[in-house]
Every structure is written in structure tokens, then in C-alpha cells.
N, C-alpha and C positions, 0 to 999 in steps of 0.2 A: 282598654285599660281605663280605670277610673281617672277622673280629672285630679291632678295633684292639688293638695291643699295649699292655701296661702302660706308663704314662708313663715309667718308669725305662728303658725300652728306647730312648727318643728322646734325642738330644743336646739340650743346653739352650742352644745357640748361637743359635737362632731359633725361631719359632713353626712347628712341624711339624704339618701337618694330614693326615688320611688322605684318599687320593684314590680315587674309583671307578676301578678298574683297566681296565675295558673288556670285561667278559664273564665267563662262568663259569670259563673256564680260568685267566685271570689272577687273578680273585678268589679262586680256590682256591689259587693259588701262594703268595701272601703279601699282607700289607698294605703297600702302598707309600705313602710320605708325600711331601708337597711343602711348600716354604716360599718365599715371595717374598723377593727381595732388598730391603733398605731403601735409600731414596734420600735420607734426611734429612727428608722430608716424609711418610713412611709407606712403603707398598709400591710398588715399581717394577714395574709390569705391562707395561712396554715390552720387557722381556727375559724369557726363560723362567725359571720358578722353578727352584730346586734340587729334586732328588728324592732319596729315600733309602729304605733298608730295612736291618733288622738281620738278619745271617745266623744262622739258627736250625738246629738239627740236621736238620730235614726238608729243608733246602735243600742239604745237603752230600753229597759223594761219600764214598768210603772213607778219604780222607786224614786228617782231615775238613776239607775246605775247600769253599767254595761251588761247586756243580756249574756247569759252563759253560753248560748249558741254562737254568739259573735266571738267570744273568747275561744271556744272550741274550734271554730273555723280558723281563727288567727294562728293558734298553736299548730294545727294540722298543716296549714300552708307553710309556716316558717320553718318547721322541722324538715319538711321535704325540700324547701328552698335552700336550707343550709347544706343538705346533701348535694344538691345540684351545684351550688356555688363553690364548694370546696373539693369536689372530686372530678373524675373524668366525665366527659359529656354523656348525658342521659336524657332520654325524652319522656320517660314515663316512670313515675314512682308512686304507685297506688298504696294507700294505707291498708295494712293488714290488721293492726291493732292500735287503739288509742285509749289510754287511761288517763283520766283527769281528776285532780283534787282541787276543788275551789276553796280557797282559804280566806279571802276577804273581797269585798266589792271593789270594782273600778268605777270611780265617780265620773259623772258627766264632766267633760273638759279635761279629764286626766290623761296624761301621756302614759300609755301601756308599753313597757319595754320588755323584750324577750331576750333571755340569755340561753342559747342552744348549745348543747354538747352532743357530739356524735360518739356514742359509747363503743360501737363495734360495727365494722363493715365486713360483709362476706361478699362473695361474687353475686349473690341473689337477694340478700337482706341487709337492711340497715337498722340499727338499734339506737334510738336517740332519747334524750330527755330535755326538758325546758323548764325554766322558771319565768314567771311574769312578775313584773314589779311596777308599781306606781309610786314614784319617789323611792323612799327607803322601805316601803311595805311590799312584801311578797304576797301576791294576790292569788297565785295559781301555780301548781306544779303538774307536770304531765310527762308521760313517757309514751313512746310509739315504736312500732315496727313497720317498716316500709319494704315493699317488694321492689327490687332494682331490676330494671330492664335496660341493658346496654342499647345505645342508639341503633345499632345495626340489627338488634333482635326484635324490635317493636314492629308490629304489622298492623 
């Protein structure tokens, strides 16, 4: 897992925790964080948590803004992670389809925050969508389909 960023890197609006990103590639890309929504009685685990990361120089293109490939990696990981965190145990959720619309750049130093929604779950597929925001600006929207393998069916 990537080394967690210094606490000053995280917004103070909620309790952000580092997440295991899902393998060597994503662990090498960045440390991603998640935070559950509050429901007045504590954490609301009936809806996916928020996810986020801070744009660092290593994530940038020449502009310098966050590279589209980094944003694509982030949305792919967090939509799958949302399915894992809000449902029954699963060990494998490969991506079947990922569609992305880039709407605005994510600047160096910006906090990129994801709002994930799970639209539909079947026994073998999950349909999700996500929007990414830097401050009040929506920078990306994406949708994806994932193949669900129950823990006992993965070989």
C-alpha cells in the first residue's frame, strides 16, 4: 500500500481513511482515501462512502493538471471499492465497461473528491456511476459495469 500522505493533505470536513487500492498498480499510483457519510447516529454504511486524493506533481501532465489516465484509474478503483464496501464479501470485481467524460481539469494541489452511486446490482453484475469534483467544480463523470464474483466462486 502507498505511504499515507501527511494529515495536512487531507480536508478536515470528515474523517478520511486510507484505503487499500486493489493491487500493485493502483497502490503505486496514489493513496486514495474514503470517508463515510454521517447520518446523525454515526456512519451511514447504506450508501457508498466519499473517496478522494490530492493531486501531486507525479499525477500531472505538462500543463500541470492531473493526467486523464490518473483520473481514469481513480474512478475505476473507487467505483469497484464502493461495491466492495457496501455489499457482501467479494474478492474480485473486474471492470467490464468504463465510460468517462472529462469536463474540466484538476489542478496540481487540488483535492479530487468522488461521489459514487450504485445504480443496480444483480448476482453477477454491478452498474455504477461517479462524479468527480474539485471544490464546487465537477471535473469528470463516468459510468461503469463490473463483473461480480462471490468470494467462494473465485479460483
